[in-house]
Backbone bond lengths (Angstrom), bond angles and torsions (degrees), N, CA, C in turn:
res aa  C-N    CA-C-N  psi(-1)  N-CA   C-N-CA  omega(-1)  CA-C   N-CA-C  phi
1 M - - - 1.458 - - 1.538 106.79 -
2 T 1.360 119.22 129.86 1.471 122.27 174.68 1.419 113.12 -71.81
3 Q 1.325 116.20 151.90 1.456 124.77 -178.60 1.596 104.32 -103.79
4 P 1.358 113.13 137.68 1.492 111.60 173.66 1.498 112.41 -68.06
5 I 1.315 114.45 153.88 1.404 118.49 176.52 1.571 110.83 -77.36
6 P 1.322 115.18 122.71 1.483 117.26 -177.74 1.524 112.42 -60.37
7 A 1.315 114.76 150.73 1.450 120.58 178.11 1.588 108.00 -68.21
8 V 1.291 113.53 149.54 1.484 120.56 174.66 1.550 108.11 -103.83
9 T 1.323 113.11 120.44 1.433 116.52 176.84 1.520 108.73 -110.31
10 L 1.312 115.23 123.19 1.480 120.60 -176.02 1.580 106.52 -73.01
11 P 1.262 116.28 143.16 1.504 119.87 175.07 1.543 109.03 -73.81
12 P 1.297 116.20 153.78 1.457 117.72 173.72 1.534 108.92 -57.09
13 S 1.346 110.50 142.55 1.522 117.20 178.55 1.508 113.33 -92.03
14 P 1.347 114.98 122.29 1.484 115.63 173.68 1.502 116.80 -66.00
15 D 1.327 117.00 -24.01 1.452 124.43 177.21 1.523 110.22 -141.38
16 L 1.271 116.88 83.80 1.449 122.06 -175.54 1.549 111.78 -59.17
17 E 1.238 118.53 -44.26 1.426 122.93 178.15 1.519 115.43 -54.53
18 A 1.353 112.54 -42.76 1.544 118.93 178.46 1.525 105.86 -70.18
19 E 1.293 120.18 -39.77 1.500 122.24 -179.83 1.587 109.27 -62.13
20 V 1.232 115.83 -42.40 1.466 120.53 179.21 1.451 111.51 -67.13
21 T 1.389 118.34 -41.93 1.443 118.57 173.98 1.484 113.99 -60.74
22 W 1.408 113.58 -41.38 1.504 116.39 177.97 1.508 111.50 -58.49
23 L 1.377 115.97 -43.70 1.407 123.72 -175.07 1.529 108.29 -65.86
24 Q 1.232 118.33 -47.30 1.544 119.92 177.72 1.504 109.42 -57.77
25 T 1.290 117.58 -45.57 1.494 120.46 -177.01 1.548 108.50 -67.37
26 A 1.315 117.21 -47.68 1.482 118.47 -176.98 1.529 112.64 -63.34
27 L 1.349 114.25 -39.57 1.490 119.24 177.05 1.497 110.60 -65.22
28 G 1.375 118.55 -41.66 1.479 118.96 179.15 1.433 110.82 -60.26
29 V 1.360 117.24 -45.66 1.468 122.71 179.32 1.580 110.60 -58.16
30 W 1.321 113.80 -51.03 1.450 117.52 176.66 1.447 114.05 -53.05
31 L 1.389 116.66 -49.25 1.472 118.97 -179.35 1.486 113.61 -59.49
32 D 1.334 114.81 -42.54 1.527 120.66 176.29 1.467 113.35 -63.20
33 Q 1.312 119.13 -35.60 1.451 120.32 -177.71 1.515 113.46 -85.37
34 E 1.290 120.32 -25.43 1.457 123.31 -177.89 1.459 112.66 -68.29
35 Y 1.319 119.21 -40.69 1.462 123.34 176.51 1.547 110.42 -129.13
36 L 1.267 114.31 -97.71 1.480 118.58 179.36 1.519 111.09 -127.36
37 P 1.279 116.38 144.15 1.533 116.83 172.73 1.524 109.79 -66.86
38 E 1.292 112.37 122.34 1.473 119.63 -179.82 1.476 107.62 -134.87
39 L 1.360 117.92 149.51 1.487 122.78 177.93 1.500 112.87 -59.23
40 V 1.304 116.09 -35.30 1.497 121.22 -175.23 1.564 108.51 -67.48
41 N 1.391 116.74 -22.79 1.504 116.11 176.25 1.496 113.22 -57.05
42 Q 1.320 115.97 -41.47 1.435 119.07 -178.35 1.564 115.38 -66.57
43 A 1.338 112.86 -31.49 1.437 119.85 173.81 1.492 109.37 -70.31
44 I 1.262 119.79 -38.70 1.520 124.51 179.65 1.525 107.91 -66.26
45 A 1.315 115.58 -46.60 1.449 117.38 -178.54 1.559 111.27 -65.82
46 A 1.263 118.23 -40.48 1.466 121.66 176.98 1.488 112.21 -60.44
47 R 1.376 117.72 -44.47 1.500 120.93 178.55 1.524 112.25 -65.82
48 A 1.315 117.74 -41.90 1.396 122.11 179.69 1.558 110.44 -63.52
49 A 1.314 114.57 -41.79 1.484 120.72 179.06 1.552 110.13 -67.30
50 Q 1.277 118.13 -36.27 1.481 123.04 173.19 1.543 113.42 -59.74
51 V 1.290 115.45 -44.08 1.492 122.52 179.65 1.526 103.64 -65.02
52 Y 1.308 118.87 -51.86 1.470 120.47 -177.31 1.531 111.16 -57.49
53 F 1.306 116.94 -43.66 1.487 121.02 178.85 1.596 110.63 -59.05
54 R 1.289 114.81 -46.18 1.466 117.89 -179.68 1.510 112.11 -63.36
55 Q 1.333 115.76 -39.09 1.492 121.38 -179.00 1.552 107.29 -62.78
56 R 1.373 116.07 -48.22 1.412 118.15 -176.02 1.517 113.48 -69.33
57 I 1.378 117.56 -34.77 1.407 119.48 -178.46 1.479 109.12 -71.60
58 E 1.324 120.09 -24.18 1.499 124.65 175.62 1.455 112.19 -82.46
59 G 1.351 117.08 1.78 1.468 121.49 173.79 1.612 114.66 92.22
60 E 1.278 115.48 17.29 1.504 118.82 179.35 1.493 106.65 -85.71
61 H 1.337 115.64 128.02 1.455 119.74 177.20 1.509 111.12 -124.28
62 D 1.349 121.05 -6.32 1.440 123.06 -176.48 1.523 104.87 -82.85
63 L 1.323 119.22 123.40 1.460 125.71 -177.08 1.534 110.84 -63.14
64 G 1.339 117.44 -38.58 1.446 120.23 179.90 1.488 111.24 -65.40
65 S 1.316 122.38 -37.77 1.429 125.25 176.92 1.518 111.46 -69.10
66 I 1.337 117.13 -35.49 1.434 120.95 177.44 1.545 110.10 -66.02
67 V 1.327 114.99 -41.42 1.476 120.59 -179.90 1.526 110.52 -61.84
68 I 1.374 116.30 -42.82 1.412 119.85 177.35 1.509 113.59 -63.24
69 A 1.320 116.28 -38.50 1.447 122.42 177.28 1.541 110.56 -62.30
70 I 1.394 115.85 -43.26 1.371 120.06 178.31 1.565 114.89 -63.32
71 V 1.323 114.12 -40.90 1.466 120.92 177.81 1.546 108.65 -63.03
72 T 1.305 114.56 -46.01 1.443 120.00 -176.79 1.546 110.31 -64.86
73 E 1.266 118.22 -50.24 1.495 119.05 -176.65 1.497 113.52 -77.23
74 M 1.283 117.90 -22.94 1.473 116.87 179.00 1.509 108.92 -81.53
75 Q 1.287 123.52 -7.84 1.446 125.78 172.15 1.507 113.22 -60.22
76 M 1.343 114.01 -24.60 1.539 118.21 178.44 1.485 112.01 -87.78
77 F 1.387 117.03 -5.75 1.486 119.20 176.16 1.477 110.13 -80.35
78 D 1.370 114.42 142.27 1.485 119.42 -179.46 1.582 107.68 -85.74
79 F 1.356 115.51 104.01 1.415 122.83 -178.63 1.562 110.19 -90.13
80 S 1.312 118.89 12.68 1.521 116.91 -173.30 1.481 111.93 -70.70
81 R 1.344 120.60 -16.76 1.467 119.61 175.99 1.552 110.12 -103.20
82 S 1.262 116.75 25.78 1.471 120.62 -177.80 1.478 113.27 -134.88
83 F 1.309 115.75 162.37 1.422 121.88 174.80 1.573 111.41 -88.26
84 Y 1.332 115.48 -8.00 1.472 121.69 -173.53 1.452 114.23 -101.22
85 S 1.364 115.07 171.32 1.468 124.96 175.36 1.535 106.36 -133.85
86 E 1.324 111.17 171.36 1.526 116.75 177.13 1.511 111.68 -56.45
87 F 1.342 118.08 -34.96 1.463 120.68 -179.73 1.436 113.68 -68.38
88 A 1.278 118.99 -42.07 1.455 123.67 179.03 1.568 111.16 -64.82
89 I 1.336 113.78 -37.39 1.473 119.27 177.37 1.531 113.11 -65.23
90 A 1.367 112.47 -47.54 1.498 117.41 -179.09 1.491 110.97 -64.50
91 N 1.282 116.57 -35.98 1.541 120.30 178.79 1.507 111.49 -69.90
92 A 1.290 114.78 -36.59 1.509 120.17 179.52 1.471 110.74 -68.70
93 V 1.395 115.60 -39.35 1.534 119.39 176.38 1.497 108.18 -65.03
94 S 1.307 121.46 -42.91 1.437 123.89 178.92 1.517 110.34 -61.21
95 D 1.381 118.20 -45.47 1.472 117.22 -178.22 1.548 110.31 -67.68
96 L 1.278 119.46 -37.02 1.414 121.27 -178.60 1.554 110.15 -64.48
97 L 1.294 116.50 -44.27 1.442 121.94 179.20 1.451 112.94 -68.57
98 M 1.341 121.03 -35.61 1.435 122.15 176.16 1.492 112.83 -69.27
99 Q 1.394 113.09 -41.70 1.479 116.27 177.91 1.504 111.84 -63.39
100 R 1.330 115.64 -33.74 1.529 118.75 176.84 1.602 110.59 -64.30
101 L 1.353 111.01 -33.97 1.471 113.89 175.58 1.538 116.14 -80.35
102 G 1.299 115.77 -2.15 1.381 120.78 -179.32 1.550 115.55 83.59
103 I 1.330 116.13 20.08 1.419 121.77 179.76 1.489 110.21 -95.90
104 D 1.359 118.48 128.67 1.495 120.19 178.73 1.482 107.55 -69.91
105 T 1.302 117.69 121.60 1.473 122.57 -178.98 1.482 113.82 -76.10
106 C 1.337 115.32 -12.98 1.456 118.49 -178.67 1.581 107.35 -81.62
107 C 1.267 116.84 -44.56 1.450 119.21 -172.71 1.498 114.92 -122.94
108 G 1.306 122.09 2.72 1.447 125.60 179.75 1.464 115.43 70.23
109 Q 1.320 120.11 22.29 1.424 122.07 178.43 1.543 112.59 -107.51
110 T 1.271 116.99 157.27 1.457 120.85 -179.16 1.522 107.24 -91.48
């Protein structure tokens, strides 16, 4: 019988603004490296970081809930000049945050 993947709860951030800056920078780098560096990538990273910030400031610590919020809110972003979609962005944010916590994003192990 398979085991469900446990939820990932993010620890409280001692410096949320620094964490958001890190996320925006890391996501921008990831976007530029994954396909092609494009100006729109920085706008995507800024918007995703803004959603993340608001979720955390409102007290959300469940990574799954944050991912859903990013998917939902990024649906309003114009991806017509990008190779990405709201799902790719939310998944990338999740991977970056889990890697920062030391969680293997491939297999869910520390």
